[in-house]
ZASEBA-177130 format. One record per residue: residue number from 1; x, y, z of N, C-alpha, C, O in turn. Coordinates in pm, 1 decimal, decimal comma. Layout:
<atom NUM; <X; Y; Z>; <X; Y; Z>; <X; Y; Z>; <X; Y; Z>>;
...
// end
This chain:
<atom 1; <12646,1; 10611,6; 10987,0>; <12632,6; 10633,3; 11151,2>; <12594,4; 10490,0; 11194,3>; <12476,4; 10455,2; 11194,2>>;
<atom 2; <12683,9; 10415,5; 11227,4>; <12623,5; 10280,6; 11264,7>; <12556,5; 10243,9; 11423,6>; <12574,7; 10333,0; 11506,6>>;
<atom 3; <12509,5; 10166,9; 11453,3>; <12434,8; 10159,3; 11564,4>; <12539,6; 10166,0; 11695,8>; <12563,1; 10261,3; 11770,1>>;
<atom 4; <12580,4; 10063,0; 11696,5>; <12748,6; 10088,3; 11782,3>; <12770,1; 10221,2; 11824,2>; <12758,2; 10256,5; 11941,5>>;
<atom 5; <12810,4; 10317,0; 11704,9>; <12836,2; 10411,8; 11755,3>; <12786,8; 10524,8; 11833,0>; <12847,4; 10622,9; 11876,0>>;
<atom 6; <12673,3; 10493,4; 11841,5>; <12570,7; 10596,5; 11921,7>; <12527,4; 10528,1; 12059,7>; <12435,7; 10575,5; 12126,8>>;
<atom 7; <12589,8; 10427,8; 12093,8>; <12571,6; 10360,0; 12208,4>; <12679,8; 10454,6; 12320,5>; <12797,6; 10487,8; 12307,5>>;
<atom 8; <12601,8; 10473,2; 12407,7>; <12692,0; 10519,3; 12555,2>; <12742,1; 10457,5; 12683,1>; <12730,9; 10335,6; 12696,1>>;
<atom 9; <12793,4; 10526,1; 12773,7>; <12795,8; 10420,1; 12872,8>; <12712,8; 10395,8; 12947,1>; <12624,0; 10479,0; 12965,8>>;
<atom 10; <12713,0; 10272,9; 13015,3>; <12589,9; 10196,2; 13088,9>; <12605,1; 10266,5; 13231,0>; <12514,5; 10279,9; 13313,3>>;
<atom 11; <12761,1; 10316,6; 13246,2>; <12780,4; 10374,3; 13422,2>; <12659,2; 10449,2; 13458,8>; <12575,1; 10404,1; 13536,6>>;
<atom 12; <12649,5; 10590,5; 13388,4>; <12583,5; 10690,7; 13438,5>; <12440,0; 10607,4; 13501,3>; <12385,7; 10637,7; 13607,6>>;
<atom 13; <12396,7; 10501,4; 13412,6>; <12244,0; 10479,4; 13431,1>; <12254,3; 10393,6; 13600,1>; <12165,1; 10387,5; 13684,7>>;
<atom 14; <12381,8; 10341,0; 13605,8>; <12390,4; 10270,0; 13736,6>; <12434,3; 10371,6; 13843,4>; <12379,3; 10397,8; 13950,4>>;
<atom 15; <12535,9; 10417,8; 13794,2>; <12560,3; 10523,4; 13949,3>; <12471,9; 10625,5; 13982,3>; <12449,6; 10629,7; 14103,3>>;
<atom 16; <12409,1; 10716,3; 13910,2>; <12323,2; 10791,8; 13911,7>; <12197,6; 10760,4; 13986,6>; <12166,0; 10856,2; 14057,1>>;
<atom 17; <12094,8; 10634,7; 13998,1>; <11989,7; 10615,4; 14104,1>; <12073,2; 10498,6; 14243,5>; <12023,1; 10447,0; 14343,4>>;
<atom 18; <12207,7; 10494,1; 14190,9>; <12287,0; 10458,9; 14303,0>; <12314,2; 10556,0; 14419,4>; <12305,1; 10538,1; 14540,8>>;
<atom 19; <12354,0; 10676,0; 14339,6>; <12384,1; 10769,4; 14432,0>; <12285,1; 10833,5; 14517,9>; <12300,7; 10875,3; 14632,6>>;
<atom 20; <12151,3; 10834,9; 14423,6>; <12044,4; 10936,3; 14473,3>; <11999,2; 10868,3; 14587,6>; <11986,1; 10931,5; 14692,4>>;
<atom 21; <11967,3; 10719,7; 14581,0>; <11969,8; 10657,5; 14695,8>; <12005,8; 10640,5; 14826,8>; <11940,2; 10612,4; 14927,1>>;
<atom 22; <12128,5; 10663,9; 14806,8>; <12265,5; 10687,0; 14879,5>; <12198,6; 10823,9; 14965,6>; <12163,1; 10820,9; 15083,4>>;
<atom 23; <12193,9; 10909,8; 14899,4>; <12216,5; 11049,3; 14965,0>; <12098,5; 11073,6; 15040,5>; <12097,2; 11150,5; 15136,5>>;
<atom 24; <11957,5; 10983,9; 14983,3>; <11840,0; 11004,1; 15052,3>; <11864,0; 10950,7; 15175,9>; <11823,6; 11014,7; 15273,0>>;
<atom 25; <11931,8; 10827,4; 15196,4>; <11961,0; 10783,3; 15315,0>; <11982,8; 10861,3; 15390,9>; <11906,2; 10897,8; 15480,0>>;
<atom 26; <12126,9; 10913,9; 15362,2>; <12187,3; 10968,6; 15439,7>; <12124,7; 11103,2; 15489,5>; <12124,6; 11130,7; 15609,5>>;
<atom 27; <12072,7; 11184,6; 15396,9>; <11986,9; 11288,8; 15444,0>; <11895,5; 11264,1; 15569,5>; <11908,1; 11315,7; 15680,6>>;
<atom 28; <11798,6; 11171,7; 15526,5>; <11690,5; 11116,9; 15643,1>; <11782,1; 11096,9; 15747,7>; <11758,0; 11165,8; 15846,9>>;
<atom 29; <11872,8; 11028,7; 15754,9>; <11980,7; 10977,3; 15892,7>; <12034,3; 11152,7; 15910,2>; <12014,7; 11180,4; 16028,6>>;
<atom 30; <12073,0; 11234,1; 15861,7>; <12066,8; 11362,8; 15956,1>; <11984,2; 11396,6; 16019,0>; <11972,2; 11410,5; 16140,7>>;
<atom 31; <11888,8; 11420,1; 15895,5>; <11734,3; 11477,7; 15994,6>; <11678,8; 11398,3; 16131,9>; <11614,5; 11462,1; 16215,2>>;
<atom 32; <11706,1; 11261,0; 16150,0>; <11655,0; 11216,7; 16225,5>; <11752,0; 11250,7; 16386,4>; <11712,2; 11240,6; 16502,4>>;
<atom 33; <11899,8; 11296,1; 16329,2>; <11978,2; 11319,4; 16423,6>; <11979,9; 11465,5; 16464,5>; <12093,8; 11493,1; 16502,0>>;
<atom 34; <11915,9; 11547,5; 16470,6>; <11861,8; 11673,2; 16478,1>; <11814,3; 11673,6; 16579,7>; <11735,8; 11579,4; 16590,9>>;
<atom 35; <11823,8; 11758,4; 16699,9>; <11764,8; 11815,2; 16845,1>; <11632,3; 11881,2; 16811,9>; <11613,3; 11970,1; 16729,0>>;
<atom 36; <11559,2; 11832,2; 16877,6>; <11364,9; 11881,6; 16861,6>; <11379,5; 12023,0; 16886,7>; <11486,9; 12070,2; 16923,8>>;
<atom 37; <11268,0; 12097,8; 16866,8>; <11271,5; 12225,5; 16841,5>; <11299,4; 12280,1; 16975,8>; <11381,6; 12369,8; 16994,2>>;
<atom 38; <11227,5; 12222,8; 17072,5>; <11170,3; 12283,5; 17216,8>; <11305,1; 12238,1; 17286,1>; <11290,5; 12252,6; 17407,4>>;
<atom 39; <11402,7; 12199,8; 17262,6>; <11544,8; 12181,9; 17321,7>; <11688,5; 12200,2; 17252,5>; <11801,5; 12154,5; 17269,5>>;
<atom 40; <11615,4; 12305,7; 17151,2>; <11748,1; 12356,2; 17125,6>; <11709,6; 12518,6; 17167,9>; <11600,6; 12574,5; 17180,3>>;
<atom 41; <11857,7; 12570,0; 17184,8>; <11872,4; 12714,0; 17286,9>; <11820,0; 12815,5; 17154,0>; <11858,1; 12824,8; 17037,3>>;
<atom 42; <11730,1; 12874,4; 17221,7>; <11665,0; 12982,8; 17160,9>; <11725,7; 13141,0; 17145,0>; <11748,9; 13205,5; 17247,3>>;
<atom 43; <11744,2; 13185,9; 17041,9>; <11825,3; 13371,4; 17064,8>; <11735,1; 13430,6; 17145,8>; <11613,9; 13418,8; 17128,1>>;
<atom 44; <11797,9; 13511,5; 17258,6>; <11703,8; 13616,1; 17311,1>; <11690,3; 13723,9; 17241,2>; <11784,0; 13779,8; 17184,2>>;
<atom 45; <11574,1; 13761,4; 17240,0>; <11457,2; 13866,8; 17189,8>; <11437,8; 13989,5; 17269,8>; <11365,6; 13964,9; 17366,5>>;
<atom 46; <11472,0; 14099,9; 17265,1>; <11414,6; 14172,6; 17314,3>; <11305,3; 14272,6; 17239,9>; <11342,7; 14326,2; 17135,5>>;
<atom 47; <11199,0; 14294,5; 17278,9>; <11078,2; 14352,8; 17220,1>; <11041,8; 14444,0; 17277,2>; <11026,9; 14426,6; 17398,1>>;
<atom 48; <11010,7; 14580,7; 17221,7>; <10993,4; 14719,2; 17290,2>; <10852,4; 14742,6; 17326,3>; <10752,2; 14705,4; 17265,3>>;
<atom 49; <10858,7; 14790,9; 17404,2>; <10699,6; 14809,6; 17491,6>; <10653,0; 14901,7; 17395,9>; <10699,1; 14995,2; 17330,5>>;
<atom 50; <10502,7; 14819,6; 17416,0>; <10396,0; 14931,4; 17323,7>; <10366,1; 15048,0; 17383,0>; <10351,2; 15032,9; 17504,2>>;
<atom 51; <10349,3; 15173,6; 17340,7>; <10322,1; 15285,9; 17433,9>; <10177,5; 15302,8; 17451,4>; <10097,4; 15291,9; 17358,5>>;
<atom 52; <10145,5; 15330,0; 17574,3>; <9988,5; 15336,7; 17627,4>; <9886,1; 15438,4; 17505,0>; <9769,6; 15424,1; 17467,9>>;
<atom 53; <9959,5; 15509,4; 17479,8>; <9889,0; 15628,7; 17389,5>; <9930,4; 15592,8; 17234,0>; <10024,3; 15514,9; 17217,5>>;
<atom 54; <9863,1; 15647,4; 17120,7>; <9891,2; 15605,1; 17012,3>; <9991,5; 15702,4; 16940,4>; <9955,5; 15820,1; 16936,8>>;
<atom 55; <10082,5; 15678,5; 16896,9>; <10219,5; 15785,7; 16862,3>; <10168,2; 15853,8; 16725,3>; <10256,8; 15919,3; 16670,4>>;
<atom 56; <10076,6; 15852,8; 16675,8>; <9990,0; 15888,7; 16535,8>; <9944,9; 16015,6; 16594,4>; <9968,5; 16112,2; 16521,9>>;
<atom 57; <9896,4; 16037,5; 16686,4>; <9844,4; 16175,4; 16750,9>; <9871,7; 16203,6; 16851,4>; <9781,4; 16213,8; 16934,4>>;
<atom 58; <9988,0; 16224,9; 16883,5>; <10024,1; 16279,2; 17040,0>; <9966,4; 16418,7; 17023,5>; <9963,2; 16501,5; 16932,5>>;
<atom 59; <9912,0; 16409,7; 17177,3>; <9844,7; 16544,4; 17253,4>; <9900,5; 16580,7; 17395,9>; <9826,6; 16548,6; 17489,0>>;
<atom 60; <10012,8; 16639,2; 17426,3>; <10031,7; 16642,5; 17531,7>; <9956,5; 16747,3; 17632,9>; <9918,8; 16861,5; 17606,8>>;
<atom 61; <9947,5; 16685,0; 17738,5>; <9869,5; 16723,2; 17855,2>; <9820,5; 16867,2; 17912,6>; <9715,8; 16926,6; 17938,4>>;
<atom 62; <10016,3; 16893,5; 17918,0>; <10016,5; 17028,4; 17962,2>; <10123,5; 17116,5; 17815,6>; <10217,9; 17077,9; 17746,7>>;
<atom 63; <10051,9; 17233,4; 17822,4>; <10162,9; 17299,7; 17688,3>; <10259,8; 17356,4; 17748,7>; <10345,3; 17398,9; 17671,0>>;
<atom 64; <10281,7; 17375,2; 17866,0>; <10420,3; 17430,4; 17886,9>; <10512,5; 17322,9; 17906,0>; <10627,6; 17359,8; 17929,2>>;
<atom 65; <10489,2; 17180,7; 17901,8>; <10554,8; 17068,6; 17895,0>; <10653,0; 17073,0; 17809,7>; <10774,0; 17075,9; 17832,6>>;
<atom 66; <10573,5; 17073,7; 17668,9>; <10678,4; 17043,4; 17569,8>; <10773,9; 17154,2; 17522,4>; <10772,5; 17276,5; 17536,6>>;
<atom 67; <10871,4; 17053,9; 17450,9>; <10999,6; 17076,0; 17476,4>; <11029,7; 17186,3; 17330,0>; <10988,4; 17159,8; 17217,2>>;
<atom 68; <11101,7; 17297,9; 17362,7>; <11090,4; 17404,1; 17270,3>; <11156,4; 17376,2; 17181,4>; <11244,2; 17294,8; 17210,1>>;
<atom 69; <11152,4; 17425,9; 17027,7>; <11161,4; 17403,0; 16904,1>; <11336,9; 17404,3; 16910,5>; <11400,7; 17505,4; 16939,8>>;
<atom 70; <11388,8; 17292,6; 16882,3>; <11611,2; 17349,0; 16792,7>; <11588,7; 17453,1; 16795,8>; <11473,3; 17493,0; 16811,5>>;
<atom 71; <11696,7; 17536,9; 16781,1>; <11717,9; 17668,4; 16658,6>; <11777,3; 17614,8; 16524,5>; <11854,6; 17519,0; 16522,4>>;
<atom 72; <11755,7; 17650,8; 16464,6>; <11797,4; 17649,9; 16330,9>; <11969,2; 17681,8; 16306,9>; <12020,6; 17793,5; 16313,5>>;
<atom 73; <12042,4; 17548,9; 16276,9>; <12153,6; 17572,3; 16212,8>; <12227,5; 17681,0; 16117,7>; <12207,4; 17673,1; 15996,5>>;
<atom 74; <12308,4; 17777,5; 16166,7>; <12320,0; 17880,1; 16081,0>; <12398,5; 17855,7; 15984,7>; <12418,7; 17941,1; 15898,3>>;
// end
C-alpha cells in the first residue's frame, strides 16, 4: 500500500471546524435574544395550605364529632 492510497480528503478538516465556529455564534446569538427570566410569564402554581396541627398524630377534641366507620361491603 503506497502513501497516496492512505491519504484522505481535506474537506472534513476544513468543514468541521468551520461548522463548529458558525454553530457557536448562532447559538450565542439565540441566547442573547431570549427574554430575561423576570419578564417571562410564570405559570400559576397553587400551593395547598399547611394544616395547623400535624397530620401524623390527629387527636379529635370531641369524641362524638368523629365520623362513624363506614360499613364493610358485603
